[in-house]
Structure formats: structure tokens, C-alpha cells
N, CA, C and O atoms as CSV, one atom per row, in Angstrom:
chain,resi,resn,atom,element,x,y,z
A,1,UNK,N,N,117.948,135.855,118.428
A,1,UNK,CA,C,117.033,136.316,117.750
A,1,UNK,C,C,115.958,136.139,117.942
A,1,UNK,O,O,115.089,136.361,117.099
A,2,UNK,N,N,115.681,135.577,119.400
A,2,UNK,CA,C,114.483,135.180,120.453
A,2,UNK,C,C,114.013,136.321,120.772
A,2,UNK,O,O,113.018,136.143,121.474
A,3,UNK,N,N,114.326,137.930,120.534
A,3,UNK,CA,C,113.973,139.243,121.008
A,3,UNK,C,C,114.777,140.342,119.785
A,3,UNK,O,O,114.533,141.545,119.883
A,4,UNK,N,N,115.286,140.079,119.182
A,4,UNK,CA,C,116.101,141.391,118.606
A,4,UNK,C,C,114.846,141.919,117.494
A,4,UNK,O,O,114.460,143.088,117.524
A,5,UNK,N,N,114.237,140.847,116.466
A,5,UNK,CA,C,113.693,141.282,115.428
A,5,UNK,C,C,112.252,142.398,115.895
A,5,UNK,O,O,111.503,142.103,116.827
A,6,UNK,N,N,112.133,143.287,115.305
A,6,UNK,CA,C,110.783,144.286,115.907
A,6,UNK,C,C,109.758,144.126,115.485
A,6,UNK,O,O,109.652,143.799,114.303
A,7,UNK,N,N,108.758,144.275,116.200
A,7,UNK,CA,C,107.316,144.110,115.664
A,7,UNK,C,C,107.349,142.617,115.398
A,7,UNK,O,O,107.907,141.726,116.039
A,8,UNK,N,N,106.367,142.546,113.922
A,8,UNK,CA,C,106.156,141.177,113.572
A,8,UNK,C,C,107.074,140.590,112.487
A,8,UNK,O,O,106.663,139.978,111.501
A,9,UNK,N,N,108.607,140.891,112.830
A,9,UNK,CA,C,109.183,140.220,111.407
A,9,UNK,C,C,109.630,139.409,112.744
A,9,UNK,O,O,109.287,139.405,113.926
A,10,UNK,N,N,110.801,138.566,111.745
A,10,UNK,CA,C,111.525,137.330,112.016
A,10,UNK,C,C,112.759,137.170,112.130
A,10,UNK,O,O,113.332,137.910,111.330
A,11,UNK,N,N,113.709,136.355,112.942
A,11,UNK,CA,C,114.984,136.548,112.264
A,11,UNK,C,C,115.823,135.309,112.465
A,11,UNK,O,O,115.737,134.498,113.386
A,12,UNK,N,N,116.545,135.310,111.568
A,12,UNK,CA,C,117.875,134.127,111.588
A,12,UNK,C,C,119.309,134.999,111.882
A,12,UNK,O,O,119.556,136.139,111.490
A,13,UNK,N,N,120.056,134.228,112.584
A,13,UNK,CA,C,121.242,134.442,112.160
A,13,UNK,C,C,122.052,133.813,111.191
A,13,UNK,O,O,122.261,132.605,111.298
A,14,UNK,N,N,122.720,134.704,109.913
A,14,UNK,CA,C,123.338,133.642,108.839
A,14,UNK,C,C,124.779,133.726,109.565
A,14,UNK,O,O,125.215,132.664,109.122
A,15,UNK,N,N,125.493,134.067,110.107
A,15,UNK,CA,C,126.840,134.352,110.737
A,15,UNK,C,C,126.738,134.995,112.275
A,15,UNK,O,O,125.738,135.576,112.696
A,16,UNK,N,N,127.713,134.823,112.876
A,16,UNK,CA,C,127.330,135.278,114.665
A,16,UNK,C,C,128.973,134.954,115.207
A,16,UNK,O,O,129.293,133.817,115.554
A,17,UNK,N,N,129.770,135.902,115.221
A,17,UNK,CA,C,131.150,135.591,115.978
A,17,UNK,C,C,131.222,136.669,117.153
A,17,UNK,O,O,132.085,137.537,117.020
A,18,UNK,N,N,130.352,136.716,118.375
A,18,UNK,CA,C,130.288,137.399,119.329
A,18,UNK,C,C,131.571,137.594,120.294
A,18,UNK,O,O,131.764,137.011,121.361
A,19,UNK,N,N,132.469,138.625,119.620
A,19,UNK,CA,C,133.844,138.652,120.211
A,19,UNK,C,C,134.294,140.189,119.395
A,19,UNK,O,O,133.746,140.771,118.459
A,20,UNK,N,N,135.369,140.488,120.096
A,20,UNK,CA,C,135.185,141.908,119.720
A,20,UNK,C,C,136.238,141.778,118.419
A,20,UNK,O,O,137.334,141.218,118.405
A,21,UNK,N,N,135.533,142.490,117.312
A,21,UNK,CA,C,136.783,142.226,115.695
A,21,UNK,C,C,135.538,141.248,115.370
A,21,UNK,O,O,135.460,141.196,114.143
A,22,UNK,N,N,134.718,140.599,115.852
A,22,UNK,CA,C,134.152,139.571,114.804
A,22,UNK,C,C,133.248,139.783,114.373
A,22,UNK,O,O,132.515,140.481,115.074
A,23,UNK,N,N,132.526,139.226,112.575
A,23,UNK,CA,C,131.510,139.519,112.118
A,23,UNK,C,C,130.523,139.229,112.617
A,23,UNK,O,O,130.602,138.860,113.789
A,24,UNK,N,N,129.198,139.265,111.976
A,24,UNK,CA,C,127.743,139.177,112.068
A,24,UNK,C,C,127.436,139.421,110.387
A,24,UNK,O,O,128.146,139.796,109.454
A,25,UNK,N,N,125.990,139.003,110.511
A,25,UNK,CA,C,125.638,138.571,109.262
A,25,UNK,C,C,124.019,138.054,109.638
A,25,UNK,O,O,123.988,136.827,109.733
A,26,UNK,N,N,123.027,138.537,109.811
A,26,UNK,CA,C,121.532,138.387,109.982
A,26,UNK,C,C,120.448,138.574,109.031
A,26,UNK,O,O,120.605,139.223,107.998
A,27,UNK,N,N,119.656,138.174,109.265
A,27,UNK,CA,C,118.196,138.538,107.553
A,27,UNK,C,C,117.038,138.735,108.736
A,27,UNK,O,O,116.611,137.704,109.255
A,28,UNK,N,N,116.678,139.617,109.043
A,28,UNK,CA,C,114.803,139.934,108.998
A,28,UNK,C,C,114.005,140.208,108.321
A,28,UNK,O,O,113.973,141.251,107.667
A,29,UNK,N,N,112.787,138.933,108.320
A,29,UNK,CA,C,111.910,139.233,107.619
A,29,UNK,C,C,110.686,139.796,108.275
A,29,UNK,O,O,110.281,139.791,109.437
A,30,UNK,N,N,110.171,140.346,107.005
A,30,UNK,CA,C,108.506,140.943,107.707
A,30,UNK,C,C,107.834,139.841,107.360
A,30,UNK,O,O,107.858,139.169,106.329
A,31,UNK,N,N,106.976,139.705,108.779
A,31,UNK,CA,C,105.758,138.670,108.351
A,31,UNK,C,C,104.252,139.181,108.077
A,31,UNK,O,O,103.213,138.691,108.518
A,32,UNK,N,N,104.392,140.167,107.330
A,32,UNK,CA,C,103.297,141.102,107.374
A,32,UNK,C,C,103.096,140.956,105.757
A,32,UNK,O,O,103.526,141.794,104.965
A,33,UNK,N,N,102.081,139.273,105.214
A,33,UNK,CA,C,101.964,139.686,103.826
A,33,UNK,C,C,100.820,140.857,102.914
A,33,UNK,O,O,99.857,141.591,103.137
A,34,UNK,N,N,101.370,140.583,102.219
A,34,UNK,CA,C,100.420,141.701,101.043
A,34,UNK,C,C,101.238,143.507,101.545
A,34,UNK,O,O,100.733,144.524,101.070
A,35,UNK,N,N,102.097,143.571,102.213
A,35,UNK,CA,C,102.279,144.671,102.240
A,35,UNK,C,C,103.591,145.017,101.258
A,35,UNK,O,O,104.624,144.543,101.732
A,36,UNK,N,N,103.727,145.517,100.380
A,36,UNK,CA,C,104.570,146.200,99.537
A,36,UNK,C,C,105.735,146.707,99.840
A,36,UNK,O,O,105.799,147.905,100.114
A,37,UNK,N,N,107.100,145.747,99.855
A,37,UNK,CA,C,108.320,146.272,99.959
A,37,UNK,C,C,108.374,147.581,101.205
A,37,UNK,O,O,108.443,148.800,101.050
A,38,UNK,N,N,108.316,146.796,102.388
A,38,UNK,CA,C,109.023,146.849,103.476
A,38,UNK,C,C,110.639,146.952,103.469
A,38,UNK,O,O,111.339,147.939,103.699
A,39,UNK,N,N,110.911,145.994,103.227
A,39,UNK,CA,C,112.751,145.634,103.198
A,39,UNK,C,C,113.531,146.644,102.594
A,39,UNK,O,O,113.131,147.458,101.761
A,40,UNK,N,N,114.583,146.553,103.028
A,40,UNK,CA,C,116.016,147.196,102.421
A,40,UNK,C,C,116.434,146.191,101.592
A,40,UNK,O,O,116.976,146.665,100.593
A,41,UNK,N,N,116.400,144.913,101.599
A,41,UNK,CA,C,117.000,144.237,100.721
A,41,UNK,C,C,116.519,143.133,99.630
A,41,UNK,O,O,117.077,142.810,98.581
A,42,UNK,N,N,115.496,142.730,100.112
A,42,UNK,CA,C,114.726,142.633,99.383
A,42,UNK,C,C,112.822,143.062,99.691
A,42,UNK,O,O,112.466,143.628,100.725
A,43,UNK,N,N,111.963,142.704,98.723
A,43,UNK,CA,C,110.535,143.173,99.123
A,43,UNK,C,C,110.239,142.767,101.050
A,43,UNK,O,O,109.975,143.443,102.045
A,44,UNK,N,N,110.408,141.722,100.845
A,44,UNK,CA,C,110.512,141.311,102.545
A,44,UNK,C,C,111.263,141.565,103.440
A,44,UNK,O,O,110.882,142.049,104.506
A,45,UNK,N,N,112.456,141.286,103.169
A,45,UNK,CA,C,113.590,140.920,103.890
A,45,UNK,C,C,114.748,142.042,104.546
A,45,UNK,O,O,115.288,142.411,103.504
A,46,UNK,N,N,115.277,142.620,105.402
A,46,UNK,CA,C,116.377,143.548,105.328
A,46,UNK,C,C,117.449,142.260,105.935
A,46,UNK,O,O,117.150,141.562,106.904
A,47,UNK,N,N,119.101,142.084,104.926
A,47,UNK,CA,C,120.034,141.214,105.955
A,47,UNK,C,C,120.486,142.705,105.809
A,47,UNK,O,O,120.111,143.696,105.182
A,48,UNK,N,N,121.577,142.345,106.784
A,48,UNK,CA,C,122.536,143.004,107.278
A,48,UNK,C,C,123.734,142.767,107.611
A,48,UNK,O,O,123.986,141.596,107.324
A,49,UNK,N,N,125.063,143.551,108.315
A,49,UNK,CA,C,126.087,142.080,108.201
A,49,UNK,C,C,126.894,143.631,108.994
A,49,UNK,O,O,126.498,144.780,108.799
A,50,UNK,N,N,128.010,143.255,109.833
A,50,UNK,CA,C,128.832,144.057,110.459
A,50,UNK,C,C,129.914,143.291,111.488
A,50,UNK,O,O,130.139,142.107,111.739
A,51,UNK,N,N,130.414,144.436,111.908
A,51,UNK,CA,C,131.511,143.404,113.187
A,51,UNK,C,C,131.072,144.370,114.840
A,51,UNK,O,O,130.387,145.377,115.014
A,52,UNK,N,N,131.584,143.780,115.486
A,52,UNK,CA,C,131.895,144.104,116.960
A,52,UNK,C,C,132.829,144.594,116.707
A,52,UNK,O,O,133.819,144.206,116.086
A,53,UNK,N,N,132.433,146.036,117.455
A,53,UNK,CA,C,134.013,146.672,117.086
A,53,UNK,C,C,134.499,147.205,118.768
A,53,UNK,O,O,135.562,147.812,118.905
A,54,UNK,N,N,133.526,146.875,120.084
A,54,UNK,CA,C,134.294,146.929,121.173
A,54,UNK,C,C,132.720,146.171,122.001
A,54,UNK,O,O,131.502,146.261,121.844
A,55,UNK,N,N,134.049,145.144,123.267
A,55,UNK,CA,C,132.562,145.014,123.837
A,55,UNK,C,C,133.160,144.616,125.181
A,55,UNK,O,O,133.984,143.828,125.644
A,56,UNK,N,N,132.211,145.688,125.613
A,56,UNK,CA,C,132.862,145.569,127.508
A,56,UNK,C,C,131.356,145.005,128.192
A,56,UNK,O,O,130.198,145.423,128.192
A,57,UNK,N,N,132.097,143.784,128.782
A,57,UNK,CA,C,130.980,143.166,129.445
A,57,UNK,C,C,129.970,143.948,130.122
A,57,UNK,O,O,130.458,145.017,130.489
A,58,UNK,N,N,128.682,143.823,130.446
A,58,UNK,CA,C,127.786,144.539,131.162
A,58,UNK,C,C,128.207,146.351,131.565
A,58,UNK,O,O,128.253,147.129,132.518
A,59,UNK,N,N,128.415,146.292,130.255
A,59,UNK,CA,C,128.311,148.246,130.099
A,59,UNK,C,C,127.892,148.424,129.001
A,59,UNK,O,O,126.865,149.099,128.929
A,60,UNK,N,N,128.646,147.780,127.414
A,60,UNK,CA,C,129.092,148.524,126.524
A,60,UNK,C,C,128.736,147.426,125.340
A,60,UNK,O,O,129.026,146.264,125.626
A,61,UNK,N,N,128.236,147.620,124.249
A,61,UNK,CA,C,128.526,146.727,123.322
A,61,UNK,C,C,128.547,147.797,121.884
A,61,UNK,O,O,127.580,148.549,121.768
A,62,UNK,N,N,129.444,147.840,121.011
A,62,UNK,CA,C,129.584,148.633,120.115
A,62,UNK,C,C,129.542,148.056,118.699
A,62,UNK,O,O,130.414,147.201,118.540
A,63,UNK,N,N,128.995,148.216,117.933
A,63,UNK,CA,C,129.096,147.434,116.695
A,63,UNK,C,C,128.906,148.162,115.401
A,63,UNK,O,O,128.504,149.322,115.489
A,64,UNK,N,N,129.142,147.643,114.167
A,64,UNK,CA,C,128.689,148.269,112.837
A,64,UNK,C,C,127.511,147.694,111.920
A,64,UNK,O,O,127.230,146.546,112.262
A,65,UNK,N,N,126.820,148.119,110.962
A,65,UNK,CA,C,125.863,147.746,111.164
A,65,UNK,C,C,126.036,148.288,109.316
A,65,UNK,O,O,126.561,149.392,109.172
A,66,UNK,N,N,125.651,147.605,108.134
A,66,UNK,CA,C,125.490,147.404,106.708
A,66,UNK,C,C,124.324,147.185,106.137
A,66,UNK,O,O,124.254,146.114,105.533
A,67,UNK,N,N,123.410,147.835,106.132
A,67,UNK,CA,C,122.113,146.765,105.125
A,67,UNK,C,C,122.822,146.457,103.477
A,67,UNK,O,O,123.543,147.230,102.848
A,68,UNK,N,N,122.386,145.193,103.092
A,68,UNK,CA,C,122.534,144.610,101.743
A,68,UNK,C,C,121.613,145.043,101.308
A,68,UNK,O,O,120.463,144.706,101.586
A,69,UNK,N,N,122.071,146.160,100.279
A,69,UNK,CA,C,120.547,146.688,99.459
A,69,UNK,C,C,121.836,146.911,98.060
A,69,UNK,O,O,123.058,147.033,97.975
A,70,UNK,N,N,120.136,146.842,96.745
A,70,UNK,CA,C,120.286,147.771,95.792
A,70,UNK,C,C,120.299,149.112,95.926
A,70,UNK,O,O,120.943,149.633,95.016
A,71,UNK,N,N,119.965,149.678,96.493
A,71,UNK,CA,C,119.045,151.345,96.792
A,71,UNK,C,C,120.058,151.768,97.521
A,71,UNK,O,O,120.423,151.300,98.600
A,72,UNK,N,N,120.616,152.846,96.810
A,72,UNK,CA,C,121.841,153.793,97.439
A,72,UNK,C,C,121.443,153.989,99.225
A,72,UNK,O,O,122.185,153.754,100.179
A,73,UNK,N,N,120.048,154.486,99.232
A,73,UNK,CA,C,119.585,155.413,100.144
A,73,UNK,C,C,119.662,154.224,101.350
A,73,UNK,O,O,119.561,154.671,102.493
A,74,UNK,N,N,119.787,153.120,101.252
A,74,UNK,CA,C,119.787,152.131,102.505
A,74,UNK,C,C,121.677,151.603,102.542
A,74,UNK,O,O,122.154,150.701,103.231
A,75,UNK,N,N,122.214,152.268,101.831
A,75,UNK,CA,C,123.898,151.572,102.320
A,75,UNK,C,C,124.151,152.777,102.800
A,75,UNK,O,O,123.592,153.873,102.847
A,76,UNK,N,N,125.734,151.992,103.353
A,76,UNK,CA,C,126.550,152.688,104.407
A,76,UNK,C,C,126.555,152.086,105.458
A,76,UNK,O,O,125.873,151.106,105.755
A,77,UNK,N,N,127.636,152.855,106.336
A,77,UNK,CA,C,128.294,152.155,107.912
A,77,UNK,C,C,127.283,152.921,108.912
A,77,UNK,O,O,127.548,154.085,109.215
A,78,UNK,N,N,126.084,152.268,109.452
A,78,UNK,CA,C,125.841,152.408,110.557
A,78,UNK,C,C,126.526,152.586,111.900
A,78,UNK,O,O,127.147,151.528,112.000
A,79,UNK,N,N,126.735,153.163,112.790
A,79,UNK,CA,C,127.089,152.556,114.149
A,79,UNK,C,C,126.313,152.545,115.209
A,79,UNK,O,O,126.073,153.694,115.580
A,80,UNK,N,N,125.818,151.732,115.854
A,80,UNK,CA,C,125.091,151.295,117.028
A,80,UNK,C,C,126.023,151.082,118.544
A,80,UNK,O,O,127.132,150.551,118.612
A,81,UNK,N,N,125.561,151.415,119.214
A,81,UNK,CA,C,126.318,151.925,120.731
A,81,UNK,C,C,124.957,151.021,121.489
A,81,UNK,O,O,123.885,151.627,121.469
A,82,UNK,N,N,124.957,149.605,122.152
A,82,UNK,CA,C,123.939,149.495,122.897
A,82,UNK,C,C,124.596,149.480,124.456
A,82,UNK,O,O,125.459,148.607,124.546
A,83,UNK,N,N,124.409,150.162,125.568
A,83,UNK,CA,C,125.182,150.929,126.746
A,83,UNK,C,C,123.638,150.005,127.897
A,83,UNK,O,O,122.419,149.872,127.791
A,84,UNK,N,N,124.737,149.592,128.900
A,84,UNK,CA,C,123.572,148.949,130.173
A,84,UNK,C,C,124.337,149.706,131.278
A,84,UNK,O,O,125.518,149.994,131.472
A,85,UNK,N,N,122.982,149.940,132.022
A,85,UNK,CA,C,123.513,150.827,133.253
A,85,UNK,C,C,122.932,150.406,134.523
A,85,UNK,O,O,121.755,150.277,134.186
A,86,UNK,N,N,122.971,150.171,135.494
A,86,UNK,CA,C,122.050,149.928,136.485
A,86,UNK,C,C,122.228,150.957,137.228
A,86,UNK,O,O,123.148,151.694,137.584
A,87,UNK,N,N,120.805,150.793,137.419
A,87,UNK,CA,C,119.663,151.272,138.387
A,87,UNK,C,C,119.216,150.681,139.592
A,87,UNK,O,O,119.866,149.701,139.955
A,88,UNK,N,N,118.086,151.102,140.436
A,88,UNK,CA,C,117.396,150.767,141.413
A,88,UNK,C,C,116.638,149.856,141.147
A,88,UNK,O,O,116.278,149.041,141.997
A,89,UNK,N,N,116.193,149.825,139.697
A,89,UNK,CA,C,115.427,148.648,139.650
A,89,UNK,C,C,115.467,147.752,138.250
A,89,UNK,O,O,114.524,147.366,137.559
A,90,UNK,N,N,116.900,147.561,138.080
A,90,UNK,CA,C,117.733,146.233,137.029
A,90,UNK,C,C,118.810,147.024,136.769
A,90,UNK,O,O,119.673,147.493,137.511
A,91,UNK,N,N,118.577,147.114,135.321
A,91,UNK,CA,C,119.295,147.640,134.107
A,91,UNK,C,C,118.710,148.057,133.245
A,91,UNK,O,O,117.980,147.355,132.545
A,92,UNK,N,N,118.930,149.637,133.034
A,92,UNK,CA,C,118.562,150.626,131.909
A,92,UNK,C,C,119.342,150.309,130.680
A,92,UNK,O,O,120.548,150.535,130.579
A,93,UNK,N,N,118.652,149.813,129.815
A,93,UNK,CA,C,119.251,149.590,128.201
A,93,UNK,C,C,119.085,150.850,127.495
A,93,UNK,O,O,118.034,151.485,127.394
A,94,UNK,N,N,120.063,151.109,127.084
A,94,UNK,CA,C,120.045,152.670,125.884
A,94,UNK,C,C,120.680,152.599,124.096
A,94,UNK,O,O,121.851,152.756,123.750
A,95,UNK,N,N,120.030,152.445,123.609
A,95,UNK,CA,C,120.689,152.342,121.743
A,95,UNK,C,C,120.825,153.370,121.389
A,95,UNK,O,O,119.876,154.149,121.313
A,96,UNK,N,N,122.319,153.762,120.989
A,96,UNK,CA,C,122.391,155.166,120.169
A,96,UNK,C,C,123.055,154.635,118.547
A,96,UNK,O,O,124.071,153.993,118.280
A,97,UNK,N,N,121.969,155.231,117.657
A,97,UNK,CA,C,122.368,154.791,116.549
A,97,UNK,C,C,122.820,156.007,116.171
A,97,UNK,O,O,122.366,157.069,116.597
A,98,UNK,N,N,124.193,155.828,114.943
A,98,UNK,CA,C,125.065,157.180,114.003
A,98,UNK,C,C,125.301,156.763,112.886
A,98,UNK,O,O,125.337,155.565,112.605
A,99,UNK,N,N,125.514,157.781,112.016
A,99,UNK,CA,C,125.355,157.411,110.554
A,99,UNK,C,C,124.678,156.957,109.993
A,99,UNK,O,O,124.978,156.607,108.851
A,100,UNK,N,N,123.274,156.705,110.573
A,100,UNK,CA,C,121.655,155.838,109.607
A,100,UNK,C,C,121.655,156.474,108.190
A,100,UNK,O,O,121.931,157.583,107.733
A,101,UNK,N,N,121.216,155.262,107.687
A,101,UNK,CA,C,121.436,155.648,106.689
A,101,UNK,C,C,120.458,156.408,105.979
A,101,UNK,O,O,119.500,156.186,106.720
A,102,UNK,N,N,119.848,157.403,104.760
A,102,UNK,CA,C,119.371,158.724,105.290
A,102,UNK,C,C,117.862,157.784,104.451
A,102,UNK,O,O,116.892,158.532,104.339
A,103,UNK,N,N,117.687,156.729,104.054
A,103,UNK,CA,C,116.570,156.326,103.600
A,103,UNK,C,C,115.454,155.561,104.654
A,103,UNK,O,O,114.247,155.368,104.512
A,104,UNK,N,N,116.511,155.162,105.924
A,104,UNK,CA,C,115.502,154.690,106.994
A,104,UNK,C,C,115.226,156.058,107.618
A,104,UNK,O,O,116.107,156.850,107.954
A,105,UNK,N,N,113.312,156.338,107.793
A,105,UNK,CA,C,112.514,156.807,108.096
A,105,UNK,C,C,112.668,156.559,110.010
A,105,UNK,O,O,112.490,155.633,110.802
A,106,UNK,N,N,113.200,158.332,110.080
A,106,UNK,CA,C,113.723,158.141,111.814
A,106,UNK,C,C,112.429,157.607,112.683
A,106,UNK,O,O,112.604,156.877,113.658
A,107,UNK,N,N,111.151,158.012,112.272
A,107,UNK,CA,C,110.198,157.410,113.311
A,107,UNK,C,C,110.094,156.515,113.182
A,107,UNK,O,O,110.166,155.959,114.278
A,108,UNK,N,N,109.832,155.385,111.892
A,108,UNK,CA,C,110.239,153.901,111.557
A,108,UNK,C,C,111.515,153.166,112.500
A,108,UNK,O,O,111.343,152.049,112.988
A,109,UNK,N,N,112.640,153.837,112.665
A,109,UNK,CA,C,113.547,153.141,112.789
A,109,UNK,C,C,113.387,153.421,114.789
A,109,UNK,O,O,113.599,152.508,115.588
A,110,UNK,N,N,113.094,154.462,115.092
A,110,UNK,CA,C,113.017,154.476,116.750
A,110,UNK,C,C,111.556,153.466,116.881
A,110,UNK,O,O,111.900,152.652,117.738
A,111,UNK,N,N,110.624,153.235,116.615
A,111,UNK,CA,C,109.460,152.629,116.938
A,111,UNK,C,C,110.083,150.899,116.542
A,111,UNK,O,O,109.283,150.032,116.893
A,112,UNK,N,N,111.297,150.405,115.917
A,112,UNK,CA,C,111.819,149.446,115.527
A,112,UNK,C,C,112.727,149.132,116.808
A,112,UNK,O,O,112.499,148.116,117.464
A,113,UNK,N,N,113.950,150.174,117.223
A,113,UNK,CA,C,114.460,150.446,117.981
A,113,UNK,C,C,113.674,149.939,119.750
A,113,UNK,O,O,114.316,149.246,120.540
A,114,UNK,N,N,112.401,150.399,120.027
A,114,UNK,CA,C,111.467,150.631,121.002
A,114,UNK,C,C,111.100,148.932,120.758
A,114,UNK,O,O,111.434,148.035,121.534
A,115,UNK,N,N,110.570,148.812,119.875
A,115,UNK,CA,C,109.801,147.622,119.659
A,115,UNK,C,C,110.835,145.732,120.572
A,115,UNK,O,O,110.583,144.781,121.311
A,116,UNK,N,N,112.285,146.502,119.523
A,116,UNK,CA,C,113.452,145.307,120.089
A,116,UNK,C,C,113.359,145.410,121.834
A,116,UNK,O,O,113.043,144.450,122.538
A,117,UNK,N,N,113.677,146.677,122.316
A,117,UNK,CA,C,113.986,146.915,123.705
A,117,UNK,C,C,112.524,146.139,124.458
A,117,UNK,O,O,112.575,145.256,125.314
A,118,UNK,N,N,111.300,146.727,123.888
A,118,UNK,CA,C,110.311,145.861,124.776
A,118,UNK,C,C,109.958,144.180,124.437
A,118,UNK,O,O,109.033,143.590,124.995
A,119,UNK,N,N,110.719,143.646,123.590
A,119,UNK,CA,C,111.229,142.290,123.356
A,119,UNK,C,C,112.031,141.812,124.124
A,119,UNK,O,O,111.720,140.725,124.610
A,120,UNK,N,N,113.314,142.412,124.512
A,120,UNK,CA,C,114.312,142.563,124.909
A,120,UNK,C,C,113.827,142.208,126.930
A,120,UNK,O,O,114.178,141.304,127.688
A,121,UNK,N,N,112.985,143.332,127.118
A,121,UNK,CA,C,112.287,142.807,128.493
A,121,UNK,C,C,111.540,141.886,128.641
A,121,UNK,O,O,111.679,141.173,129.635
A,122,UNK,N,N,110.768,141.687,127.924
A,122,UNK,CA,C,109.614,140.475,127.843
A,122,UNK,C,C,110.602,139.309,128.187
A,122,UNK,O,O,110.654,138.693,129.251
A,123,UNK,N,N,111.297,139.149,127.185
A,123,UNK,CA,C,112.314,138.001,127.068
A,123,UNK,C,C,113.401,137.366,128.605
A,123,UNK,O,O,113.741,136.289,129.096
A,124,UNK,N,N,113.582,138.762,128.840
A,124,UNK,CA,C,114.341,138.351,130.108
A,124,UNK,C,C,113.342,138.635,131.736
A,124,UNK,O,O,113.716,138.556,132.906
A,125,UNK,N,N,112.145,138.936,131.211
A,125,UNK,CA,C,110.945,138.923,132.595
A,125,UNK,C,C,110.898,139.897,132.692
A,125,UNK,O,O,109.829,139.970,133.299
A,126,UNK,N,N,111.405,141.443,132.519
A,126,UNK,CA,C,111.527,142.109,133.230
A,126,UNK,C,C,110.373,143.418,132.490
A,126,UNK,O,O,110.040,143.521,131.310
A,127,UNK,N,N,109.968,144.280,133.658
A,127,UNK,CA,C,108.697,144.646,132.983
A,127,UNK,C,C,109.220,146.591,132.723
A,127,UNK,O,O,108.300,147.192,132.169
A,128,UNK,N,N,110.483,147.527,133.042
A,128,UNK,CA,C,110.536,148.215,132.659
A,128,UNK,C,C,111.153,148.668,131.272
A,128,UNK,O,O,111.686,147.732,130.676
A,129,UNK,N,N,111.193,149.633,130.758
A,129,UNK,CA,C,111.106,150.741,130.073
A,129,UNK,C,C,112.308,150.818,129.927
A,129,UNK,O,O,112.956,150.910,130.970
A,130,UNK,N,N,113.125,150.812,128.518
A,130,UNK,CA,C,114.775,151.606,127.998
A,130,UNK,C,C,114.235,152.357,127.037
A,130,UNK,O,O,113.091,152.322,126.584
A,131,UNK,N,N,115.350,153.200,126.694
A,131,UNK,CA,C,115.491,154.442,126.287
A,131,UNK,C,C,116.389,154.106,124.944
A,131,UNK,O,O,117.432,153.479,125.130
A,132,UNK,N,N,116.036,154.489,123.607
A,132,UNK,CA,C,116.855,154.479,122.583
A,132,UNK,C,C,117.107,155.987,121.908
A,132,UNK,O,O,116.117,156.716,121.858
A,133,UNK,N,N,118.317,156.477,121.408
A,133,UNK,CA,C,118.573,157.696,120.836
A,133,UNK,C,C,118.593,157.540,119.203
A,133,UNK,O,O,118.602,156.571,118.444
A,134,UNK,N,N,118.596,158.753,119.058
A,134,UNK,CA,C,119.663,158.260,117.122
A,134,UNK,C,C,120.863,159.496,116.951
A,134,UNK,O,O,121.615,159.496,115.976
């Protein structure tokens, strides 16, 4: 949670069993007060859960993601793959998201993923950029 929340969001792990087949549940809270209805779960929150489908240390993490939402446009199982490839300057991280719920704006989703990757690079003390796919 030190780097995953994008932009001005804060996060906390509600459940986290980081192993193949393990489940997780996280809460991301928007810290921009006065901005109406940013969240998928409530006005200012996104709560999502899923499981770790595949963990290949140093190479790939495949996980499912489902948002807790009353709105059908945010429901459904999204699949995310985090790939880690050695490059001359360090490690390139690529995120691929499949079956993204229809209510998630593509531009906003890309910006959120990009922000998380920037946070990760900063957290690790790396200056490089990563890419994300949709």
C-alpha cells in the first residue's frame, strides 16, 4: 500500500494472502474532498477483491480483480498481469488489464496505472518509466 494507490488516493489492505490461489481485498480512498462520486464502492472509496492466479517470482503476477459496487457498470472480473522484464537500466514493469468493467473510463484507468507505476519507481528509488496496457 506504500505505492499502489494512484494519485492522491490512500490505501489499506483488508485481507492479503500473497501466494498462488491466495485472496486479497483492498480499500482505496480518494483524498480529494468535495469531488462528488469518484468511487466505485461509495462516493469516495473503491473496494476490490480478487485472487492471485499465478505468481512467477521475478517474472509475472497474474491476478483477478472485482470491485464491490452497487452499479452494474463497475462489476465483473477483471484480469491483471504484472510482467517484470530485465533491461539494461534495471527492470521494466508492464501492466496488462483485460475485461475491464465498462464503467471504468479507459483514459482514467491508464492514468491510474501510470501513477501507480510512477509511485513504484519512486518507492524503489528508480527513475525509469514503465508502460501499461489495456
